[in-house]
N, C-alpha and C positions, 0 to 999 in steps of 0.2 A: 567256126561261128562261136561267138561269145554266148555262155549260158547266162541269161539274164534272170532266171528263177529267184535266186537269193534276193536282187532287187525288188522282184515283185513281193516276196516275202515280208522284206523288210516295211516295204509300202503298207500291205495290208496289216502289220503289226501296229503302225503308226496310226491309220486310219482307226483301228480296233481300240486304241488307247484314247484318241481324240473322242471317239464315241461314247466311252465309259466315263469321260470326265465334262462332256458337254453339259450345258444347262437345259433344265427341263424345258420345253417346249409348248406354248399355249396358243392354240388358233382362236383368234379374238373377232368375232364379228361387232361392229359397232359404228357411229357414225364420226365424222370429223366434227369437232368443236372449236369454232374460232376463237372461243374466249380461253381455251385451255382449261377449263373448270373440270370437263368430263371427257367423254369419248375416247377415241384412238389413242391420243397424247397422255390421257390419264392412264389408259391401260398399259401404254408401253412402260412409262415412267414407274407406276405402282408394282408391276410385275419384276421388272428388273431390280427394284428397290428390296425384294423380299427374295430374290434369287433365282427367276425364271426369265425365258425369253420369250416376248411377245411377238406373235407374226399377225399383224393387223390386217383385217379384211374389211376395207372401206364400204359402207352400205349407203353412203349418202352423206349429206353435211346439214348442219343446223345453220340458220341464220339468227345469231344470237349475239348479246353481250352479256357482262356479268351480272345484268339484272334480270334478263327473262330471255325466253326463247320467243322467236315472231315467225318462224317458218322453217321449212324442211324441205330438202330437194334430194328425192330418192335415186340410187343408181338402180337401172334395172337388174332383173333377177340373173340374167346370163352373164354380166359383169362381175356380180357378186360370187355366182357358182364359179366361172373361169378363175378369178383371184383365189378363191379357196382350194380348188382341186390341184391347181398348179403346185401350190406350195405343201400341201399336204399329202401329194405323190412323193415328193421329194424330203421332207423332213417328217420324223415320226412325231405324232401328236400326242401327248399326255393328257390334255384336258381342252373342251372346246368352251369358251367363254360367250355368252350371247348379251350384249346391250342393246340399244334400240336400232333396228334396222329397217323400220320405215314403211313396209309394205306386207301385205299377206303373201305376195309372191317370193319375197327374200326370205321370208320364215320357213316357207316350202322348201326354199334351197337348202335352207339349214337343216331341217327335220330329215330332208333326204340324205345329207352327208352324215349325218349323225346316224343314222339308220346303217350306213355302209361302214361306218367305224365302231362296231359293237365292243363295248368294253371300254370305250373312252368316255370318262364322266362329263356331263354337260351342265355348265353352271350358267343360269339364266335370271337375269335381272328384269324386273319390271318396273319401271319409272313412272312418276307421275305425269301422266299426258293431259293434263287439263289446259295447257297452252294450244290444243290441236283442236281441230274442228271436231264435233261429235259424230258424225258418220264415218270418220276416218278413225277415230277412236274405237269405235264399235267394230268395224271389219278387222281392226288389228289385233284387239284383244280377243275376238272369236278365231281369228286363225291361229292365234298363239295357244289359245285352249286347247284347240283341236289338234294342230300339228305338230307344236314344240314341247307343250307340256308331257306329253307321253315318252318323250325323249328326255326329260329333263331329269337330273339327277339331285340337285340343289336348287330350289327358287329362292331368290332374294328379293326382299321388296319392303317398303315401309307399311305398319300395321294399317294405316288408312286406306292405302292404295290397294293392298291384298284384301282387306276386307269387303271395300267396294266392289272389286272385281269377281272375287271366289265367293263371297257370300252376300249377294246384292237383297235377298229376301230375308237376311237374318231379322227376326222379331223377339230374340230372347229379352229377358229383363236386364242382363248385363251385356256389355261388348263382348265379342267374340275373342276369345285368348289366341295365344298361338298355337295351341292343340288344334283349337277347333279351326283355325285356317290350315293347319297342316293337314287335317283330315279332308279338308275340300280340296286341296292341291293333291292328294293322295287318290282321290276318286277319279283324278285325270291322269294317274300315273307317277306321280311325283313322290318319291321316298321320304325326302327330307325338305323342310322351309326354314329359311332364316328371316324371321320378323323382326324388323328394327321399328325404335321409336316407340315402344309401348310406355305409356305414362303410369309413374309409380309415385306413390307417398312421397313427402318430404322434398319435393323438388328433384327427384330423379328420374331415369328413362331406362328400360331395359330393352336388351336385344337378344332375342331366345332362338336357338336352333332347336327346332322340334320335329318329331315325327307323330303320326297318330296317336301311337300309343305312349310316348314318352318324351320330356324334355334332354336333349342330349348336352347342352351348354348354354351358358347365358353369361353376358357381361353388362354391369351396371354403370351409368355415367351420371354425374351431378347435373342437373339442368339448369342452364343458364341460358337466357335468350340470345341467340345468334343465328343467323340464316347462313348457311354454307350451299354453294353450289359444287356438285362433283363428289359428294361424300358416298353416294350409293355406288356409283361407278368405282370409287376406289376400293370401297369393302369387296365389291364383287370380283375386282381384278386381283385382288391381294388374296382372297380366298380360292379363286381358280389356280393361281401361281403356286400357292402353298401346298394345294392337293397334288398339282403336278411334280412338285419336288419329294411326294412321298409320304406328306403326313397323313395322319387319320382324319376324319372329318371334324370331330369335336376339337382336336388340338389346332387345328387349321383355322377353324372358326375364331377361337379364342385368340390366336396369333393375329389374326387379320383384324378383329375388332380393337386389339391392343395397338397395332399398326395405325388404324385409321384413327383411334384417339390420340396419338402423337401428332398425325398429319394435321389434325384440327387444332391441337394446341399450338402448333406453329403456324396456323393458317394466316394468309395474308389478303389484302384487298389491292388488288392491282388497278382496280377501275373505281367507278362511281356507285357500284353494285353489291352483290354478295361478295362472302369471304371463300377463297379458294384455298382446299388443303395443301399443305406443303408436304408433297410426297419425297420430297428429297430433304426432309428434315435433319437426317441423319448426317449429311453433307455439310452442314454449316461448319466454316471454320472454328477451332476451339476459342471460346471466349465470347460468340456471337451467338449463344442460346438467348432464348427469351428473358428479358430482364427481369429479374425476382421480384421487382416492385410493380411491374405491369401486371393487370388482372388477368387471370387464367381464362381462355376461351373454352368452354365446352358446348357441345351440341345441344340445342333445345329439341324439345318433343318433335319438331317439325324438320330436323336437320338432313333428312333424306328426302324431302319434298321441294319441288320447286314452287315458289309462290303463284297463286292462280292468275293467270294473265288472259284477260278478255280478246286481245287481239286474235283476229281469226284472218285466214287467208283461203 
């Protein structure tokens, strides 16, 4: 009888080598976005661009174009749970990224899974939901606060979105700063908050990573009025991916913001609406970079926000 043990040993060595050189893997919960501005397609491309592998878990689909979101159709919680459990039991997960998931039930599924994977960071993004019906917004925000924030390692959101959500009764003489928002998030169990779109003097905006005790990192951009779709998802996906590759949080935040800045610099308008970040700017053939004579496009103070849309369904 032929001894096959050497072949088994060689196979195990090959598998071990493959595992040591494989890309970091991020489990990403998000919606399908038919415009390609944000959602799962954004997550996959942004994560690949910074060196990680996206495992996309579909939570539903927007009905939208490049101008606005008009509706959302959610998948049920069983479908979301089965997608996530199947791949997470097969592939080691370095980071969990949460975008828009549509229902409190889906948030509960993600919170339960996150609780099962102790030690895996959760990077969660809260988008502007003003396009949605008010009762659905309230239910979603309440469930996010109660179920997911206690599991969240880094919360990402625009200053105005996080301020309205986490500090609705703020009555100070000044607007709440990033540490004020971080303190409010920390009361729900979040250790770090990345607050974007903070207005500064002389036509600049700031983006600040804060804990209740300190500012850990920030990046400043010149403010030029332009409206982008998908910037927040791009930033959150890049941050989650960079953390998965082993970067520490301040460095990953800085790198993710610089990556986003380049994506916006090379942004394009495929339709009649907003500008979409070019998450593959680095893949442009040599000599096809943005023309030096073309005006640079930098984000305005609202560049993480979806413009208000009164359409209700």
